[in-house]
C-alpha positions in Angstrom: 0.0 0.0 0.1 2.8 2.3 0.9 4.5 1.8 -2.5 1.3 2.5 -4.4 0.9 5.8 -2.5 4.5 6.8 -3.3 4.1 5.9 -7.0 0.8 7.8 -7.3 2.4 10.8 -5.6 5.4 10.7 -7.9 3.2 10.4 -10.9 1.1 13.4 -9.8 4.2 15.5 -9.2 5.8 14.4 -12.6 2.4 15.5 -14.3 2.2 18.8 -12.6 5.8 19.5 -13.1 5.4 18.7 -16.7 2.4 20.7 -17.2 3.9 23.7 -15.5 7.3 23.4 -17.2 5.6 23.3 -20.5 3.8 26.4 -19.7 6.9 28.0 -18.4 5.3 29.3 -15.2 8.0 28.2 -12.7 11.6 28.7 -12.6 14.2 25.9 -11.7 14.5 26.9 -8.1 10.9 26.6 -7.6 10.8 23.2 -9.1 13.4 22.0 -6.5 11.3 23.4 -3.6 8.3 21.6 -4.9 10.1 18.2 -5.2 11.3 18.6 -1.6 7.8 19.4 -0.3 6.5 16.3 -2.2 9.2 14.1 -0.6 8.3 15.2 2.7 4.6 14.5 2.3 5.4 11.0 1.1 7.7 10.3 4.2 5.0 11.5 6.5 2.5 9.1 4.8 4.9 6.1 5.1 6.0 6.5 8.6 2.7 5.9 10.5 2.0 2.9 8.3 5.4 1.3 9.0 5.0 1.9 12.6 1.7 0.1 12.8 3.3 -3.0 11.0 6.1 -3.4 13.4 5.5 -6.6 15.7 5.8 -6.2 19.4 9.2 -7.5 20.7 9.0 -10.6 23.0 11.7 -12.1 25.3 12.2 -15.8 24.9 12.8 -17.9 28.0 16.5 -18.6 28.9 16.8 -22.4 28.5 20.1 -22.4 30.4 18.1 -21.6 33.6 16.5 -25.2 33.7 18.0 -27.6 36.3 20.5 -30.3 34.9 19.1 -33.7 34.9 22.6 -35.5 34.8 25.5 -36.0 37.3 28.7 -37.9 37.6 29.8 -41.0 39.7 33.2 -41.6 40.7 35.0 -44.2 42.9 37.9 -46.6 43.3 38.6 -50.5 43.4 40.8 -52.0 46.1 41.7 -55.4 47.4 41.5 -56.4 51.1 44.9 -54.9 51.9 43.9 -51.6 50.4 46.0 -51.9 47.3 44.5 -50.5 44.0 43.1 -53.0 41.5 43.5 -51.7 37.8 41.7 -52.9 34.9 38.5 -53.8 37.0 35.2 -53.9 35.0 32.7 -51.6 36.4 29.0 -51.9 35.0 26.5 -49.1 36.0 22.7 -49.5 35.5 20.2 -46.6 36.1 16.6 -47.6 35.2 16.8 -48.5 31.5 20.2 -46.7 31.0 23.3 -48.9 31.4 27.1 -48.3 30.6 30.4 -49.6 31.6 33.9 -48.5 32.4 37.3 -49.8 33.6 39.3 -48.7 36.4 42.7 -47.0 35.7 46.2 -47.7 36.9 45.3 -46.2 40.2 42.1 -48.2 40.7 39.8 -45.3 40.1 36.9 -44.9 37.6 34.4 -42.1 36.7 31.1 -42.0 34.9 30.3 -38.5 33.5 26.8 -37.1 32.4 24.8 -40.1 33.4 21.0 -39.8 34.3 20.2 -38.9 37.8 18.4 -41.4 40.0 18.8 -44.8 41.9 21.8 -46.8 40.4 23.2 -50.3 40.6 26.9 -50.9 40.1 28.6 -54.2 39.7 32.5 -54.4 39.9 34.5 -57.4 38.9 38.1 -58.3 38.2 39.9 -61.5 37.4 40.7 -63.7 40.4 38.3 -61.8 42.5 34.6 -62.3 43.6 32.1 -59.7 42.1 31.0 -56.9 44.3 27.7 -54.8 44.0 27.0 -51.2 45.1 23.8 -49.2 45.1 23.1 -45.5 45.6 21.2 -42.5 44.3 22.6 -39.8 42.0 21.0 -36.3 42.4 20.7 -33.9 39.5 24.0 -31.9 38.9 25.7 -34.0 41.7 29.2 -35.5 41.5 28.6 -38.6 43.7 31.7 -40.3 45.3 31.1 -43.9 46.3 33.3 -45.5 49.1 36.1 -47.6 47.9 34.9 -50.9 46.5 36.7 -53.7 48.1 37.1 -57.0 46.3 38.1 -60.2 47.9 39.9 -63.1 46.4 37.7 -65.8 44.9 37.7 -69.0 46.8 38.9 -72.4 45.6 35.4 -73.7 45.8 34.6 -71.6 42.7 37.4 -73.3 40.8 35.9 -76.6 41.5 32.4 -75.8 41.2 32.0 -77.4 37.7 33.4 -80.8 39.2 31.3 -83.5 40.8 31.9 -84.9 44.1 32.9 -88.3 42.5 35.6 -86.4 40.3 37.0 -84.6 43.3 37.1 -87.8 45.4 38.9 -89.5 42.5 41.7 -86.7 42.5 42.0 -87.2 46.3 42.3 -90.9 46.0 45.1 -90.4 43.3 47.1 -88.4 45.9 46.5 -90.9 48.7 47.9 -93.8 46.4 51.1 -91.7 46.1 51.6 -91.8 50.0 54.3 -94.2 51.3 55.9 -94.7 54.7 59.7 -94.5 54.4 59.0 -94.2 50.7 58.0 -97.8 50.4 55.1 -99.0 52.5 51.7 -98.1 51.1 49.8 -95.5 53.3 46.7 -95.2 51.1 44.1 -95.2 53.9 45.0 -91.7 55.4 43.5 -88.6 54.4 45.2 -85.3 55.2 42.5 -83.2 53.3 40.0 -81.5 55.7 37.5 -81.3 52.8 37.9 -84.9 51.9 35.0 -86.1 49.7 33.1 -89.4 50.5 34.0 -92.4 48.6 31.6 -94.3 46.5 31.4 -98.2 46.3 33.5 -98.5 43.2 36.3 -96.2 44.8 36.3 -98.1 48.0 36.8 -101.4 46.0 39.5 -99.8 43.8 41.4 -98.4 46.9 41.0 -101.9 48.6 42.5 -104.0 45.8 45.4 -101.6 45.0 46.3 -101.7 48.6 45.8 -105.6 49.0 47.8 -106.5 45.8 50.6 -104.1 46.3 54.0 -105.8 45.9 55.3 -104.4 49.2 52.4 -106.2 51.2 53.5 -109.6 49.8 57.1 -108.7 51.0 55.8 -107.8 54.5 53.8 -111.1 54.6 57.1 -112.9 53.7 58.9 -111.2 56.6 56.1 -112.1 59.1 56.4 -115.7 57.8 60.1 -115.8 58.3 59.8 -114.6 61.9 57.1 -117.1 62.7 59.3 -119.9 61.1 62.3 -118.9 63.3 60.1 -118.9 66.4 58.2 -122.1 65.4 55.0 -120.1 65.7 52.0 -122.3 64.6 54.1 -125.5 64.9 51.6 -127.5 63.1 52.9 -126.0 59.9 56.2 -127.7 60.3 59.5 -126.4 59.0 61.2 -126.2 55.8 60.0 -124.8 52.6 56.6 -126.2 53.0 56.1 -124.9 56.4 57.3 -121.4 55.4 54.8 -121.4 52.5 51.9 -122.3 54.8 52.9 -119.5 57.3 53.4 -117.1 54.3 49.9 -118.0 53.0 48.4 -117.6 56.5 50.1 -114.1 57.1 49.0 -112.8 53.8 45.4 -114.3 54.2 45.1 -112.4 57.5 46.1 -109.1 55.8 44.0 -109.6 52.8 40.9 -110.7 54.7 41.1 -108.0 57.0 41.4 -105.3 54.3 38.5 -106.9 52.2 36.0 -107.2 54.9 37.1 -104.2 57.1 37.8 -101.7 54.2 35.6 -103.0 51.4 32.7 -105.2 52.0 31.3 -103.7 55.2 32.1 -100.1 54.4 30.1 -100.4 51.2 27.1 -102.2 52.9 27.1 -99.9 55.9 28.0 -96.7 54.0 31.1 -95.8 56.0 34.4 -94.5 55.3 37.4 -96.7 55.9 40.0 -94.0 56.0 41.8 -92.4 58.9 41.4 -88.6 58.8 44.5 -86.9 60.1 43.9 -84.3 62.9 47.3 -82.6 63.4 45.8 -79.9 65.7 45.0 -79.6 69.4 46.8 -80.9 72.4 48.9 -84.1 72.3 46.5 -85.6 74.6 43.4 -84.8 72.6 45.2 -86.1 69.4 46.2 -89.3 71.1 42.6 -90.1 72.3 41.3 -89.0 68.8 43.6 -91.6 67.1 42.8 -94.4 69.6 39.1 -93.8 69.3 39.3 -94.1 65.5 39.7 -97.8 66.0 36.1 -98.0 67.0 34.5 -94.8 65.4 34.6 -93.7 61.9 33.0 -91.2 59.4 29.9 -92.2 57.6 29.4 -91.4 54.1 26.9 -88.8 55.4 29.9 -87.0 56.9 28.9 -87.7 60.6 30.9 -89.7 63.2 29.5 -93.1 64.1 30.5 -96.4 65.6 33.0 -98.0 63.3 30.8 -101.2 62.8 32.8 -101.9 59.5 36.2 -102.3 61.4 34.7 -104.4 64.3 32.7 -106.6 62.0 35.5 -106.8 59.5 37.9 -108.0 62.3 35.3 -110.6 63.4 34.9 -111.9 59.8 38.6 -112.1 59.2 39.1 -113.9 62.6 36.4 -116.4 61.8 38.0 -117.1 58.3 41.3 -117.7 60.0 39.9 -120.9 61.5 39.8 -122.5 58.0 43.7 -122.2 57.4 45.5 -122.3 60.8 46.7 -125.7 62.1 44.0 -127.8 63.9 45.9 -127.5 67.2 45.9 -123.7 66.8 42.1 -123.4 66.2 40.0 -122.7 69.2 36.8 -121.6 67.4 35.3 -118.6 69.1 38.3 -118.0 71.2 40.6 -117.6 68.1 38.2 -115.4 66.4 37.9 -113.0 69.2 41.5 -113.0 69.8 42.2 -112.2 66.1 39.5 -109.5 66.3 40.8 -107.7 69.3 44.4 -108.0 67.8 42.9 -106.3 64.8 41.3 -103.5 66.7 44.4 -102.9 68.8 46.5 -102.9 65.8 44.2 -100.2 64.2 44.5 -98.1 67.3 48.3 -98.4 67.4 48.6 -97.5 63.6 46.4 -94.5 64.0 48.7 -93.1 67.0 51.7 -93.7 64.7 49.9 -91.9 61.8 49.0 -89.0 64.1 52.4 -88.5 65.8 55.2 -90.3 63.8 54.4 -90.4 60.1 55.6 -87.4 58.3 53.1 -85.6 56.2 53.5 -86.1 52.4 54.6 -83.2 50.3 51.1 -82.6 48.8 49.7 -82.2 52.3 52.2 -79.8 53.8 50.1 -76.7 52.9 46.7 -78.0 53.7 45.1 -77.0 57.1 44.6 -79.7 59.5 41.7 -80.6 61.6 38.7 -83.0 61.4 
C-alpha cells in the first residue's frame, strides 16, 4: 500500500511538473522546492504505516536456567589390603540406562553425564569375587562412592564344575602316592580337611590296590620268616613247606582284614574306611582321637558313628582264619575274638603312629589340618 501511494504521488508530481514546465510558469528553483515538499509528504505518509506494521518485541525464556538432569559418579577399586586394582570392570545401571567403564592404573573410575536417579553398580576383576554397590545420584551432583573392596575368589569356585565323584577321584590319586619311608603303602590316610566321600567303586578300587601291592607280599614274607624262626604255629612244620603255609596264612590275615574291614562292610554300611589326620590340638586330645578311630569312623553322610565296619571286619577275618590255621591252633570262638581284638588294637596303634610319627606327604604340607 505504501509503494502505491509513493508511486501515485510521484506520477502526480511528474505530471504537474511537466504541465508547469511546458507552460513556463515556474523557474528551476521553484521546481526543486516543489520536489522537496513532495518527498516530505510521502515520508509522513509512510512513517505511521510502517510503525503500525512492526510486531511487538518478545523475550524468549532462557533455556540455560532449567536444572541439569545428569550427574557424575566416581569411585575406586581396592583389594582387602587396600591396594589398587587396575583394569577392573565396572558396570552401571540406572533404570533403562546402562554403561560400563574400567578402572585405571590407580584403581579409580568415573562415569560422566549419566542420568540422575537410583543406580546399581557391579564391579568385577580376574581372580576376585564380584561386588555390588547401590546408591542415588542427584541432578547436577558428583557422587563419590566409598572404595569398592574385592576379595579373592575361593577355591570352591574353581571346582564348582566338578562332581563330588571327580573330586574324590583326585583325592584318592594323591593318597595312592603316599608311602611310609617311601616304600610301605599308606593309602588309607587322608590329610584333606575337605575330603569327599567315596562311592562303592572307589572303596573297592582303593582296597584291591592296597591288597595287591607288591610291598604287602614282602611284608607277609617277613612275618612268615619270623614265625618260622620262632616255630609259631608249629603245626605248619618247618622247611619250605612250613614257610609257604605261614606265608599264606600271614597274607590271608592281611587280605581278609582289608577285604572285610575296608571294602565289604564299608560299602554295605556306608562308612568311610580311611583315617582322617587331625594334626591340631593338644597331644592328649590327638592321642585319644587316634585311639578312638579304631572304634569310630566317619559315615558317608559326613557324621561320626560307631565303626561297625572295622569291628565286624575283624570278626569276619578272625572267623575265616579258623579255616587255614593248624588244627591245634584253632580254638573256634576264642581264636576269632583273639584275632578280632588283635585287629582292633593294631588299628588303634597304627592311628597313633599316623598322628604323631608319620611325616605328612609333600602334597599335604600346605593343607590346613583338623577333622
